[in-house]
Biopython code that builds the backbone (N, CA, C, O; Angstrom):
import numpy as np
from Bio.PDB.StructureBuilder import StructureBuilder

atoms = [
    (1, "UNK", "N", (-3.235, -9.557, -21.891)),
    (1, "UNK", "CA", (-3.306, -9.037, -20.552)),
    (1, "UNK", "C", (-4.575, -8.206, -20.431)),
    (1, "UNK", "O", (-4.752, -7.221, -21.148)),
    (2, "UNK", "N", (-5.438, -8.600, -19.541)),
    (2, "UNK", "CA", (-6.691, -7.876, -19.363)),
    (2, "UNK", "C", (-7.455, -7.817, -20.676)),
    (2, "UNK", "O", (-7.650, -8.841, -21.331)),
    (3, "UNK", "N", (-7.889, -6.619, -21.062)),
    (3, "UNK", "CA", (-8.666, -6.483, -22.298)),
    (3, "UNK", "C", (-7.810, -6.502, -23.559)),
    (3, "UNK", "O", (-8.344, -6.438, -24.666)),
    (4, "UNK", "N", (-6.499, -6.588, -23.410)),
    (4, "UNK", "CA", (-5.600, -6.505, -24.565)),
    (4, "UNK", "C", (-5.145, -7.886, -25.006)),
    (4, "UNK", "O", (-4.523, -8.626, -24.244)),
    (5, "UNK", "N", (-5.463, -8.217, -26.240)),
    (5, "UNK", "CA", (-5.059, -9.485, -26.822)),
    (5, "UNK", "C", (-3.731, -9.300, -27.539)),
    (5, "UNK", "O", (-3.322, -8.172, -27.815)),
    (6, "UNK", "N", (-3.056, -10.406, -27.842)),
    (6, "UNK", "CA", (-1.861, -10.304, -28.675)),
    (6, "UNK", "C", (-2.219, -9.565, -29.947)),
    (6, "UNK", "O", (-3.284, -9.775, -30.527)),
    (7, "UNK", "N", (-1.329, -8.708, -30.367)),
    (7, "UNK", "CA", (-1.590, -7.940, -31.573)),
    (7, "UNK", "C", (-2.419, -6.691, -31.313)),
    (7, "UNK", "O", (-2.997, -6.135, -32.247)),
    (8, "UNK", "N", (-2.490, -6.237, -30.058)),
    (8, "UNK", "CA", (-3.256, -5.033, -29.744)),
    (8, "UNK", "C", (-2.702, -3.841, -30.534)),
    (8, "UNK", "O", (-1.544, -3.838, -30.952)),
    (9, "UNK", "N", (-3.539, -2.852, -30.723)),
    (9, "UNK", "CA", (-3.162, -1.658, -31.481)),
    (9, "UNK", "C", (-3.306, -0.421, -30.592)),
    (9, "UNK", "O", (-3.884, -0.481, -29.506)),
    (10, "UNK", "N", (-2.771, 0.693, -31.075)),
    (10, "UNK", "CA", (-2.951, 1.945, -30.340)),
    (10, "UNK", "C", (-4.433, 2.305, -30.264)),
    (10, "UNK", "O", (-4.879, 2.896, -29.280)),
    (11, "UNK", "N", (-5.188, 1.955, -31.288)),
    (11, "UNK", "CA", (-6.634, 2.205, -31.266)),
    (11, "UNK", "C", (-7.310, 1.399, -30.158)),
    (11, "UNK", "O", (-8.242, 1.887, -29.519)),
    (12, "UNK", "N", (-6.846, 0.166, -29.928)),
    (12, "UNK", "CA", (-7.388, -0.642, -28.828)),
    (12, "UNK", "C", (-7.149, 0.044, -27.490)),
    (12, "UNK", "O", (-8.032, 0.091, -26.634)),
    (13, "UNK", "N", (-5.949, 0.572, -27.326)),
    (13, "UNK", "CA", (-5.604, 1.261, -26.077)),
    (13, "UNK", "C", (-6.469, 2.504, -25.923)),
    (13, "UNK", "O", (-7.010, 2.756, -24.847)),
    (14, "UNK", "N", (-6.601, 3.280, -26.991)),
    (14, "UNK", "CA", (-7.428, 4.489, -26.936)),
    (14, "UNK", "C", (-8.875, 4.160, -26.584)),
    (14, "UNK", "O", (-9.516, 4.895, -25.833)),
    (15, "UNK", "N", (-9.386, 3.064, -27.122)),
    (15, "UNK", "CA", (-10.764, 2.652, -26.844)),
    (15, "UNK", "C", (-10.942, 2.299, -25.372)),
    (15, "UNK", "O", (-11.925, 2.700, -24.749)),
    (16, "UNK", "N", (-9.997, 1.554, -24.821)),
    (16, "UNK", "CA", (-10.072, 1.172, -23.407)),
    (16, "UNK", "C", (-9.990, 2.418, -22.527)),
    (16, "UNK", "O", (-10.738, 2.546, -21.557)),
    (17, "UNK", "N", (-9.093, 3.323, -22.859)),
    (17, "UNK", "CA", (-8.959, 4.549, -22.058)),
    (17, "UNK", "C", (-10.239, 5.381, -22.153)),
    (17, "UNK", "O", (-10.678, 5.947, -21.152)),
    (18, "UNK", "N", (-10.830, 5.460, -23.318)),
    (18, "UNK", "CA", (-12.066, 6.232, -23.495)),
    (18, "UNK", "C", (-13.223, 5.640, -22.693)),
    (18, "UNK", "O", (-14.061, 6.382, -22.180)),
    (19, "UNK", "N", (-13.278, 4.308, -22.579)),
    (19, "UNK", "CA", (-14.340, 3.672, -21.777)),
    (19, "UNK", "C", (-14.162, 3.994, -20.300)),
    (19, "UNK", "O", (-15.132, 4.068, -19.547)),
    (20, "UNK", "N", (-12.915, 4.183, -19.899)),
    (20, "UNK", "CA", (-12.546, 4.579, -18.532)),
    (20, "UNK", "C", (-13.058, 3.630, -17.445)),
    (20, "UNK", "O", (-13.432, 4.066, -16.357)),
    (21, "UNK", "N", (-13.069, 2.343, -17.748)),
    (21, "UNK", "CA", (-13.364, 1.339, -16.728)),
    (21, "UNK", "C", (-12.032, 1.012, -16.056)),
    (21, "UNK", "O", (-11.169, 0.400, -16.684)),
    (22, "UNK", "N", (-11.844, 1.404, -14.797)),
    (22, "UNK", "CA", (-10.551, 1.200, -14.146)),
    (22, "UNK", "C", (-10.060, -0.255, -14.173)),
    (22, "UNK", "O", (-8.855, -0.503, -14.208)),
    (23, "UNK", "N", (-10.992, -1.210, -14.156)),
    (23, "UNK", "CA", (-10.591, -2.616, -14.204)),
    (23, "UNK", "C", (-9.943, -2.985, -15.531)),
    (23, "UNK", "O", (-9.216, -3.976, -15.612)),
    (24, "UNK", "N", (-10.200, -2.197, -16.571)),
    (24, "UNK", "CA", (-9.554, -2.402, -17.866)),
    (24, "UNK", "C", (-8.381, -1.451, -18.051)),
    (24, "UNK", "O", (-7.306, -1.854, -18.495)),
    (25, "UNK", "N", (-8.598, -0.180, -17.707)),
    (25, "UNK", "CA", (-7.579, 0.850, -17.937)),
    (25, "UNK", "C", (-6.284, 0.538, -17.202)),
    (25, "UNK", "O", (-5.203, 0.892, -17.673)),
    (26, "UNK", "N", (-6.381, -0.117, -16.060)),
    (26, "UNK", "CA", (-5.161, -0.387, -15.285)),
    (26, "UNK", "C", (-4.135, -1.211, -16.061)),
    (26, "UNK", "O", (-2.952, -1.199, -15.719)),
    (27, "UNK", "N", (-4.568, -1.922, -17.097)),
    (27, "UNK", "CA", (-3.648, -2.706, -17.913)),
    (27, "UNK", "C", (-2.934, -1.875, -18.989)),
    (27, "UNK", "O", (-1.870, -2.263, -19.472)),
    (28, "UNK", "N", (-3.518, -0.746, -19.355)),
    (28, "UNK", "CA", (-2.981, 0.051, -20.469)),
    (28, "UNK", "C", (-1.525, 0.475, -20.273)),
    (28, "UNK", "O", (-0.718, 0.264, -21.178)),
    (29, "UNK", "N", (-1.153, 1.065, -19.129)),
    (29, "UNK", "CA", (0.245, 1.499, -19.021)),
    (29, "UNK", "C", (1.247, 0.343, -19.050)),
    (29, "UNK", "O", (2.398, 0.520, -19.448)),
    (30, "UNK", "N", (0.810, -0.811, -18.634)),
    (30, "UNK", "CA", (1.721, -1.962, -18.626)),
    (30, "UNK", "C", (1.943, -2.466, -20.053)),
    (30, "UNK", "O", (3.085, -2.670, -20.466)),
    (31, "UNK", "N", (0.863, -2.667, -20.804)),
    (31, "UNK", "CA", (1.044, -3.198, -22.161)),
    (31, "UNK", "C", (1.780, -2.216, -23.054)),
    (31, "UNK", "O", (2.602, -2.626, -23.873)),
    (32, "UNK", "N", (1.498, -0.913, -22.912)),
    (32, "UNK", "CA", (2.160, 0.043, -23.802)),
    (32, "UNK", "C", (3.632, 0.233, -23.455)),
    (32, "UNK", "O", (4.430, 0.603, -24.316)),
    (33, "UNK", "N", (3.995, -0.018, -22.200)),
    (33, "UNK", "CA", (5.388, 0.217, -21.802)),
    (33, "UNK", "C", (6.283, -1.016, -21.946)),
    (33, "UNK", "O", (7.499, -0.883, -22.078)),
    (34, "UNK", "N", (5.705, -2.188, -21.923)),
    (34, "UNK", "CA", (6.525, -3.396, -22.066)),
    (34, "UNK", "C", (6.952, -3.634, -23.510)),
    (34, "UNK", "O", (8.035, -4.163, -23.762)),
    (35, "UNK", "N", (6.108, -3.249, -24.448)),
    (35, "UNK", "CA", (6.413, -3.429, -25.867)),
    (35, "UNK", "C", (5.859, -2.241, -26.644)),
    (35, "UNK", "O", (4.908, -2.390, -27.410)),
    (36, "UNK", "N", (6.451, -1.058, -26.450)),
    (36, "UNK", "CA", (5.871, 0.144, -27.046)),
    (36, "UNK", "C", (6.022, 0.203, -28.558)),
    (36, "UNK", "O", (7.122, 0.028, -29.083)),
    (37, "UNK", "N", (4.908, 0.451, -29.265)),
    (37, "UNK", "CA", (5.007, 0.622, -30.713)),
    (37, "UNK", "C", (5.638, 1.975, -31.064)),
    (37, "UNK", "O", (6.198, 2.153, -32.146)),
    (38, "UNK", "N", (5.534, 2.919, -30.127)),
    (38, "UNK", "CA", (6.101, 4.255, -30.296)),
    (38, "UNK", "C", (6.362, 4.783, -28.883)),
    (38, "UNK", "O", (5.429, 4.927, -28.093)),
    (39, "UNK", "N", (7.599, 5.066, -28.571)),
    (39, "UNK", "CA", (7.975, 5.432, -27.204)),
    (39, "UNK", "C", (7.324, 6.731, -26.739)),
    (39, "UNK", "O", (6.889, 6.828, -25.591)),
    (40, "UNK", "N", (7.253, 7.717, -27.607)),
    (40, "UNK", "CA", (6.628, 8.984, -27.205)),
    (40, "UNK", "C", (5.148, 8.798, -26.923)),
    (40, "UNK", "O", (4.621, 9.347, -25.955)),
    (41, "UNK", "N", (4.479, 8.027, -27.766)),
    (41, "UNK", "CA", (3.055, 7.754, -27.543)),
    (41, "UNK", "C", (2.874, 7.000, -26.228)),
    (41, "UNK", "O", (1.997, 7.347, -25.438)),
    (42, "UNK", "N", (3.688, 5.976, -25.982)),
    (42, "UNK", "CA", (3.577, 5.186, -24.759)),
    (42, "UNK", "C", (3.813, 6.060, -23.531)),
    (42, "UNK", "O", (3.117, 5.928, -22.524)),
    (43, "UNK", "N", (4.797, 6.948, -23.618)),
    (43, "UNK", "CA", (5.051, 7.865, -22.505)),
    (43, "UNK", "C", (3.839, 8.758, -22.260)),
    (43, "UNK", "O", (3.479, 9.016, -21.112)),
    (44, "UNK", "N", (3.211, 9.231, -23.334)),
    (44, "UNK", "CA", (2.038, 10.100, -23.182)),
    (44, "UNK", "C", (0.863, 9.349, -22.546)),
    (44, "UNK", "O", (0.097, 9.929, -21.777)),
    (45, "UNK", "N", (0.725, 8.066, -22.868)),
    (45, "UNK", "CA", (-0.327, 7.252, -22.238)),
    (45, "UNK", "C", (-0.066, 7.151, -20.737)),
    (45, "UNK", "O", (-0.971, 7.363, -19.930)),
    (46, "UNK", "N", (1.153, 6.833, -20.372)),
    (46, "UNK", "CA", (1.484, 6.715, -18.951)),
    (46, "UNK", "C", (1.319, 8.053, -18.236)),
    (46, "UNK", "O", (0.824, 8.099, -17.110)),
    (47, "UNK", "N", (1.733, 9.141, -18.886)),
    (47, "UNK", "CA", (1.601, 10.469, -18.280)),
    (47, "UNK", "C", (0.129, 10.817, -18.042)),
    (47, "UNK", "O", (-0.231, 11.341, -16.988)),
    (48, "UNK", "N", (-0.702, 10.523, -19.019)),
    (48, "UNK", "CA", (-2.140, 10.807, -18.885)),
    (48, "UNK", "C", (-2.744, 9.986, -17.744)),
    (48, "UNK", "O", (-3.575, 10.485, -16.985)),
    (49, "UNK", "N", (-2.325, 8.734, -17.629)),
    (49, "UNK", "CA", (-2.904, 7.848, -16.616)),
    (49, "UNK", "C", (-2.274, 8.025, -15.235)),
    (49, "UNK", "O", (-2.808, 7.521, -14.247)),
    (50, "UNK", "N", (-1.167, 8.723, -15.156)),
    (50, "UNK", "CA", (-0.503, 8.967, -13.868)),
    (50, "UNK", "C", (-1.328, 9.861, -12.953)),
    (50, "UNK", "O", (-1.051, 9.944, -11.757)),
    (51, "UNK", "N", (-2.341, 10.534, -13.504)),
    (51, "UNK", "CA", (-3.202, 11.396, -12.698)),
    (51, "UNK", "C", (-4.651, 10.886, -12.667)),
    (51, "UNK", "O", (-5.571, 11.627, -12.318)),
    (52, "UNK", "N", (-4.838, 9.630, -13.030)),
    (52, "UNK", "CA", (-6.176, 9.018, -13.039)),
    (52, "UNK", "C", (-6.737, 8.971, -11.612)),
    (52, "UNK", "O", (-5.984, 8.953, -10.639)),
    (53, "UNK", "N", (-8.040, 8.952, -11.507)),
    (53, "UNK", "CA", (-8.678, 8.925, -10.186)),
    (53, "UNK", "C", (-8.500, 7.583, -9.456)),
    (53, "UNK", "O", (-8.567, 7.539, -8.228)),
    (54, "UNK", "N", (-8.278, 6.507, -10.189)),
    (54, "UNK", "CA", (-8.127, 5.178, -9.582)),
    (54, "UNK", "C", (-6.661, 4.927, -9.227)),
    (54, "UNK", "O", (-5.779, 5.054, -10.076)),
    (55, "UNK", "N", (-6.415, 4.578, -7.990)),
    (55, "UNK", "CA", (-5.039, 4.383, -7.532)),
    (55, "UNK", "C", (-4.310, 3.258, -8.270)),
    (55, "UNK", "O", (-3.095, 3.330, -8.453)),
    (56, "UNK", "N", (-5.030, 2.230, -8.691)),
    (56, "UNK", "CA", (-4.376, 1.125, -9.401)),
    (56, "UNK", "C", (-3.876, 1.583, -10.764)),
    (56, "UNK", "O", (-2.810, 1.167, -11.219)),
    (57, "UNK", "N", (-4.658, 2.445, -11.410)),
    (57, "UNK", "CA", (-4.260, 2.984, -12.715)),
    (57, "UNK", "C", (-3.034, 3.883, -12.538)),
    (57, "UNK", "O", (-2.063, 3.776, -13.286)),
    (58, "UNK", "N", (-3.090, 4.776, -11.534)),
    (58, "UNK", "CA", (-1.932, 5.646, -11.268)),
    (58, "UNK", "C", (-0.695, 4.827, -10.958)),
    (58, "UNK", "O", (0.391, 5.123, -11.455)),
    (59, "UNK", "N", (-0.854, 3.798, -10.137)),
    (59, "UNK", "CA", (0.286, 2.955, -9.758)),
    (59, "UNK", "C", (0.900, 2.285, -10.983)),
    (59, "UNK", "O", (2.123, 2.262, -11.126)),
    (60, "UNK", "N", (0.073, 1.744, -11.857)),
    (60, "UNK", "CA", (0.600, 1.087, -13.051)),
    (60, "UNK", "C", (1.217, 2.083, -14.027)),
    (60, "UNK", "O", (2.138, 1.737, -14.766)),
    (61, "UNK", "N", (0.719, 3.312, -14.033)),
    (61, "UNK", "CA", (1.344, 4.339, -14.862)),
    (61, "UNK", "C", (2.763, 4.614, -14.363)),
    (61, "UNK", "O", (3.684, 4.790, -15.160)),
    (62, "UNK", "N", (2.930, 4.650, -13.048)),
    (62, "UNK", "CA", (4.273, 4.831, -12.471)),
    (62, "UNK", "C", (5.182, 3.683, -12.911)),
    (62, "UNK", "O", (6.309, 3.899, -13.357)),
    (63, "UNK", "N", (4.675, 2.479, -12.778)),
    (63, "UNK", "CA", (5.438, 1.304, -13.188)),
    (63, "UNK", "C", (5.787, 1.382, -14.668)),
    (63, "UNK", "O", (6.882, 0.994, -15.074)),
    (64, "UNK", "N", (4.859, 1.883, -15.468)),
    (64, "UNK", "CA", (5.089, 2.047, -16.900)),
    (64, "UNK", "C", (6.281, 2.936, -17.194)),
    (64, "UNK", "O", (7.036, 2.666, -18.128)),
    (65, "UNK", "N", (6.464, 3.994, -16.412)),
    (65, "UNK", "CA", (7.633, 4.859, -16.617)),
    (65, "UNK", "C", (8.929, 4.076, -16.422)),
    (65, "UNK", "O", (9.885, 4.253, -17.177)),
    (66, "UNK", "N", (8.959, 3.226, -15.428)),
    (66, "UNK", "CA", (10.148, 2.396, -15.214)),
    (66, "UNK", "C", (10.393, 1.445, -16.370)),
    (66, "UNK", "O", (11.530, 1.264, -16.806)),
    (67, "UNK", "N", (9.317, 0.833, -16.869)),
    (67, "UNK", "CA", (9.456, -0.057, -18.030)),
    (67, "UNK", "C", (9.967, 0.705, -19.247)),
    (67, "UNK", "O", (10.829, 0.213, -19.975)),
    (68, "UNK", "N", (9.436, 1.904, -19.465)),
    (68, "UNK", "CA", (9.864, 2.700, -20.616)),
    (68, "UNK", "C", (11.324, 3.113, -20.521)),
    (68, "UNK", "O", (12.008, 3.215, -21.538)),
    (69, "UNK", "N", (11.801, 3.349, -19.317)),
    (69, "UNK", "CA", (13.226, 3.664, -19.157)),
    (69, "UNK", "C", (14.062, 2.515, -19.700)),
    (69, "UNK", "O", (15.094, 2.727, -20.336)),
    (70, "UNK", "N", (13.603, 1.296, -19.441)),
    (70, "UNK", "CA", (14.333, 0.108, -19.901)),
    (70, "UNK", "C", (14.103, -0.166, -21.375)),
    (70, "UNK", "O", (15.058, -0.401, -22.115)),
    (71, "UNK", "N", (12.848, -0.138, -21.815)),
    (71, "UNK", "CA", (12.538, -0.541, -23.197)),
    (71, "UNK", "C", (12.892, 0.526, -24.228)),
    (71, "UNK", "O", (13.261, 0.202, -25.357)),
    (72, "UNK", "N", (12.780, 1.792, -23.845)),
    (72, "UNK", "CA", (13.029, 2.881, -24.805)),
    (72, "UNK", "C", (14.374, 3.577, -24.582)),
    (72, "UNK", "O", (14.947, 4.146, -25.511)),
    (73, "UNK", "N", (14.861, 3.527, -23.364)),
    (73, "UNK", "CA", (16.138, 4.161, -23.069)),
    (73, "UNK", "C", (16.074, 5.675, -23.018)),
    (73, "UNK", "O", (17.104, 6.348, -23.059)),
    (74, "UNK", "N", (14.866, 6.210, -22.928)),
    (74, "UNK", "CA", (14.722, 7.658, -22.822)),
    (74, "UNK", "C", (13.326, 8.004, -22.313)),
    (74, "UNK", "O", (12.360, 7.272, -22.527)),
    (75, "UNK", "N", (13.257, 9.128, -21.641)),
    (75, "UNK", "CA", (11.998, 9.710, -21.191)),
    (75, "UNK", "C", (12.172, 11.218, -21.191)),
    (75, "UNK", "O", (13.294, 11.714, -21.083)),
    (76, "UNK", "N", (11.087, 11.942, -21.310)),
    (76, "UNK", "CA", (11.148, 13.404, -21.236)),
    (76, "UNK", "C", (11.146, 13.809, -19.765)),
    (76, "UNK", "O", (10.136, 13.682, -19.073)),
    (77, "UNK", "N", (12.277, 14.291, -19.308)),
    (77, "UNK", "CA", (12.430, 14.657, -17.904)),
    (77, "UNK", "C", (11.358, 15.648, -17.467)),
    (77, "UNK", "O", (10.768, 15.489, -16.398)),
    (78, "UNK", "N", (11.101, 16.661, -18.276)),
    (78, "UNK", "CA", (10.136, 17.703, -17.908)),
    (78, "UNK", "C", (8.722, 17.156, -17.740)),
    (78, "UNK", "O", (7.915, 17.733, -17.011)),
    (79, "UNK", "N", (8.421, 16.051, -18.408)),
    (79, "UNK", "CA", (7.090, 15.435, -18.305)),
    (79, "UNK", "C", (7.051, 14.432, -17.157)),
    (79, "UNK", "O", (6.151, 14.469, -16.319)),
    (80, "UNK", "N", (8.024, 13.548, -17.129)),
    (80, "UNK", "CA", (7.979, 12.399, -16.224)),
    (80, "UNK", "C", (8.398, 12.737, -14.798)),
    (80, "UNK", "O", (7.782, 12.254, -13.848)),
    (81, "UNK", "N", (9.414, 13.542, -14.632)),
    (81, "UNK", "CA", (9.931, 13.816, -13.291)),
    (81, "UNK", "C", (8.872, 14.383, -12.349)),
    (81, "UNK", "O", (8.749, 13.883, -11.232)),
    (82, "UNK", "N", (8.100, 15.400, -12.737)),
    (82, "UNK", "CA", (7.076, 15.900, -11.811)),
    (82, "UNK", "C", (6.010, 14.856, -11.471)),
    (82, "UNK", "O", (5.494, 14.837, -10.354)),
    (83, "UNK", "N", (5.685, 13.999, -12.419)),
    (83, "UNK", "CA", (4.694, 12.952, -12.159)),
    (83, "UNK", "C", (5.226, 11.915, -11.179)),
    (83, "UNK", "O", (4.495, 11.449, -10.304)),
    (84, "UNK", "N", (6.505, 11.552, -11.325)),
    (84, "UNK", "CA", (7.101, 10.602, -10.384)),
    (84, "UNK", "C", (7.239, 11.197, -8.984)),
    (84, "UNK", "O", (6.993, 10.517, -7.988)),
    (85, "UNK", "N", (7.626, 12.449, -8.914)),
    (85, "UNK", "CA", (7.723, 13.113, -7.609)),
    (85, "UNK", "C", (6.340, 13.138, -6.949)),
    (85, "UNK", "O", (6.218, 12.872, -5.754)),
    (86, "UNK", "N", (5.312, 13.453, -7.716)),
    (86, "UNK", "CA", (3.948, 13.426, -7.183)),
    (86, "UNK", "C", (3.557, 12.009, -6.770)),
    (86, "UNK", "O", (2.899, 11.817, -5.748)),
    (87, "UNK", "N", (3.957, 11.028, -7.559)),
    (87, "UNK", "CA", (3.654, 9.636, -7.231)),
    (87, "UNK", "C", (4.299, 9.189, -5.933)),
    (87, "UNK", "O", (3.727, 8.390, -5.192)),
    (88, "UNK", "N", (5.492, 9.705, -5.657)),
    (88, "UNK", "CA", (6.199, 9.330, -4.427)),
    (88, "UNK", "C", (5.544, 9.918, -3.181)),
    (88, "UNK", "O", (5.846, 9.495, -2.065)),
    (89, "UNK", "N", (4.643, 10.897, -3.362)),
    (89, "UNK", "CA", (3.922, 11.485, -2.226)),
    (89, "UNK", "C", (2.413, 11.254, -2.329)),
    (89, "UNK", "O", (1.642, 11.865, -1.589)),
    (90, "UNK", "N", (1.993, 10.382, -3.235)),
    (90, "UNK", "CA", (0.572, 10.074, -3.421)),
    (90, "UNK", "C", (-0.012, 9.520, -2.121)),
    (90, "UNK", "O", (0.693, 8.848, -1.368)),
    (91, "UNK", "N", (-1.278, 9.790, -1.849)),
    (91, "UNK", "CA", (-1.910, 9.221, -0.649)),
    (91, "UNK", "C", (-1.935, 7.686, -0.639)),
    (91, "UNK", "O", (-1.990, 7.073, 0.427)),
    (92, "UNK", "N", (-1.895, 7.079, -1.806)),
    (92, "UNK", "CA", (-1.972, 5.623, -1.900)),
    (92, "UNK", "C", (-0.600, 4.973, -1.733)),
    (92, "UNK", "O", (0.340, 5.328, -2.444)),
    (93, "UNK", "N", (-0.474, 4.028, -0.806)),
    (93, "UNK", "CA", (0.797, 3.308, -0.668)),
    (93, "UNK", "C", (1.161, 2.510, -1.925)),
    (93, "UNK", "O", (2.341, 2.308, -2.211)),
    (94, "UNK", "N", (0.163, 2.062, -2.665)),
    (94, "UNK", "CA", (0.415, 1.323, -3.908)),
    (94, "UNK", "C", (1.099, 2.234, -4.929)),
    (94, "UNK", "O", (2.083, 1.843, -5.558)),
    (95, "UNK", "N", (0.578, 3.435, -5.085)),
    (95, "UNK", "CA", (1.173, 4.391, -6.024)),
    (95, "UNK", "C", (2.580, 4.760, -5.560)),
    (95, "UNK", "O", (3.512, 4.784, -6.364)),
    (96, "UNK", "N", (2.734, 5.045, -4.283)),
    (96, "UNK", "CA", (4.057, 5.419, -3.763)),
    (96, "UNK", "C", (5.075, 4.309, -3.995)),
    (96, "UNK", "O", (6.211, 4.578, -4.386)),
    (97, "UNK", "N", (4.673, 3.065, -3.756)),
    (97, "UNK", "CA", (5.583, 1.939, -3.955)),
    (97, "UNK", "C", (5.997, 1.776, -5.403)),
    (97, "UNK", "O", (7.170, 1.544, -5.693)),
    (98, "UNK", "N", (5.041, 1.895, -6.316)),
    (98, "UNK", "CA", (5.369, 1.767, -7.743)),
    (98, "UNK", "C", (6.188, 2.955, -8.233)),
    (98, "UNK", "O", (7.034, 2.804, -9.115)),
    (99, "UNK", "N", (5.942, 4.141, -7.665)),
    (99, "UNK", "CA", (6.739, 5.315, -8.038)),
    (99, "UNK", "C", (8.192, 5.128, -7.584)),
    (99, "UNK", "O", (9.119, 5.486, -8.310)),
    (100, "UNK", "N", (8.386, 4.578, -6.403)),
    (100, "UNK", "CA", (9.746, 4.303, -5.915)),
    (100, "UNK", "C", (10.446, 3.285, -6.816)),
    (100, "UNK", "O", (11.622, 3.435, -7.149)),
    (101, "UNK", "N", (9.717, 2.267, -7.196)),
    (101, "UNK", "CA", (10.266, 1.240, -8.074)),
    (101, "UNK", "C", (10.651, 1.828, -9.430)),
    (101, "UNK", "O", (11.723, 1.537, -9.962)),
    (102, "UNK", "N", (9.772, 2.655, -9.979)),
    (102, "UNK", "CA", (10.062, 3.300, -11.261)),
    (102, "UNK", "C", (11.261, 4.234, -11.139)),
    (102, "UNK", "O", (12.098, 4.302, -12.039)),
    (103, "UNK", "N", (11.339, 4.948, -10.028)),
    (103, "UNK", "CA", (12.473, 5.857, -9.815)),
    (103, "UNK", "C", (13.786, 5.081, -9.812)),
    (103, "UNK", "O", (14.783, 5.543, -10.366)),
    (104, "UNK", "N", (13.790, 3.912, -9.194)),
    (104, "UNK", "CA", (14.992, 3.062, -9.199)),
    (104, "UNK", "C", (15.353, 2.645, -10.616)),
    (104, "UNK", "O", (16.519, 2.697, -11.006)),
    (105, "UNK", "N", (14.352, 2.231, -11.387)),
    (105, "UNK", "CA", (14.608, 1.827, -12.785)),
    (105, "UNK", "C", (15.130, 2.996, -13.611)),
    (105, "UNK", "O", (16.050, 2.839, -14.414)),
    (106, "UNK", "N", (14.546, 4.150, -13.410)),
    (106, "UNK", "CA", (14.965, 5.328, -14.175)),
    (106, "UNK", "C", (16.398, 5.708, -13.831)),
    (106, "UNK", "O", (17.180, 6.068, -14.710)),
    (107, "UNK", "N", (16.734, 5.627, -12.560)),
    (107, "UNK", "CA", (18.119, 5.922, -12.185)),
    (107, "UNK", "C", (19.068, 4.887, -12.796)),
    (107, "UNK", "O", (20.148, 5.240, -13.271)),
    (108, "UNK", "N", (18.675, 3.630, -12.786)),
    (108, "UNK", "CA", (19.503, 2.563, -13.339)),
    (108, "UNK", "C", (19.682, 2.700, -14.849)),
    (108, "UNK", "O", (20.804, 2.620, -15.350)),
    (109, "UNK", "N", (18.588, 2.904, -15.572)),
    (109, "UNK", "CA", (18.649, 2.888, -17.031)),
    (109, "UNK", "C", (18.917, 4.241, -17.682)),
    (109, "UNK", "O", (19.450, 4.302, -18.790)),
    (110, "UNK", "N", (18.550, 5.321, -17.005)),
    (110, "UNK", "CA", (18.714, 6.648, -17.603)),
    (110, "UNK", "C", (19.733, 7.515, -16.867)),
    (110, "UNK", "O", (20.236, 8.502, -17.404)),
    (111, "UNK", "N", (20.025, 7.123, -15.624)),
    (111, "UNK", "CA", (21.043, 7.847, -14.868)),
    (111, "UNK", "C", (20.566, 9.110, -14.189)),
    (111, "UNK", "O", (21.382, 9.842, -13.630)),
    (112, "UNK", "N", (19.257, 9.397, -14.217)),
    (112, "UNK", "CA", (18.823, 10.587, -13.484)),
    (112, "UNK", "C", (18.062, 10.205, -12.226)),
    (112, "UNK", "O", (17.114, 9.420, -12.256)),
    (113, "UNK", "N", (18.516, 10.797, -11.100)),
    (113, "UNK", "CA", (17.870, 10.488, -9.830)),
    (113, "UNK", "C", (16.496, 11.160, -9.717)),
    (113, "UNK", "O", (16.285, 12.264, -10.218)),
    (114, "UNK", "N", (15.595, 10.487, -9.064)),
    (114, "UNK", "CA", (14.275, 11.041, -8.844)),
    (114, "UNK", "C", (14.168, 11.261, -7.333)),
    (114, "UNK", "O", (13.999, 10.315, -6.564)),
    (115, "UNK", "N", (14.268, 12.519, -6.929)),
    (115, "UNK", "CA", (14.177, 12.845, -5.510)),
    (115, "UNK", "C", (12.851, 13.526, -5.246)),
    (115, "UNK", "O", (12.175, 13.993, -6.162)),
    (116, "UNK", "N", (12.499, 13.572, -3.986)),
    (116, "UNK", "CA", (11.247, 14.245, -3.632)),
    (116, "UNK", "C", (10.352, 13.335, -2.866)),
    (116, "UNK", "O", (9.251, 13.731, -2.483)),
]
sb = StructureBuilder()
sb.init_structure("model")
sb.init_model(0)
sb.init_chain("A")
sb.init_seg("    ")
for serial, (resi, resn, name, xyz) in enumerate(atoms, 1):
    if name == "N":
        sb.init_residue(resn, " ", resi, " ")
    sb.init_atom(name, np.array(xyz, "f"), 0.0, 1.0, " ", f" {name:<3s}", serial, name[0])
structure = sb.get_structure()
């Protein structure tokens, strides 16, 4: 997916994030959340990218939280909840839509409602 080949590593993700090309970075939260090698690390990637300047990156970070709820079965409420609430009020309709979708997944898989 994007710059990530099968067999990608955490170092590959770190390299893409460090380059900060939004056309590449937007794939990072998706690949790390669909098949996380480490759930805490994947959550931290999504959290870091949830405040990125590019709306597509922020939107995919929101989506990543929903994927992590399903794939990992846990998220740190104190970290993720404020980011999702912010995502639901983001100026970008893309970010808001993905934040709503992630909130639905989180409620379904983790049982905590995301209001705001």
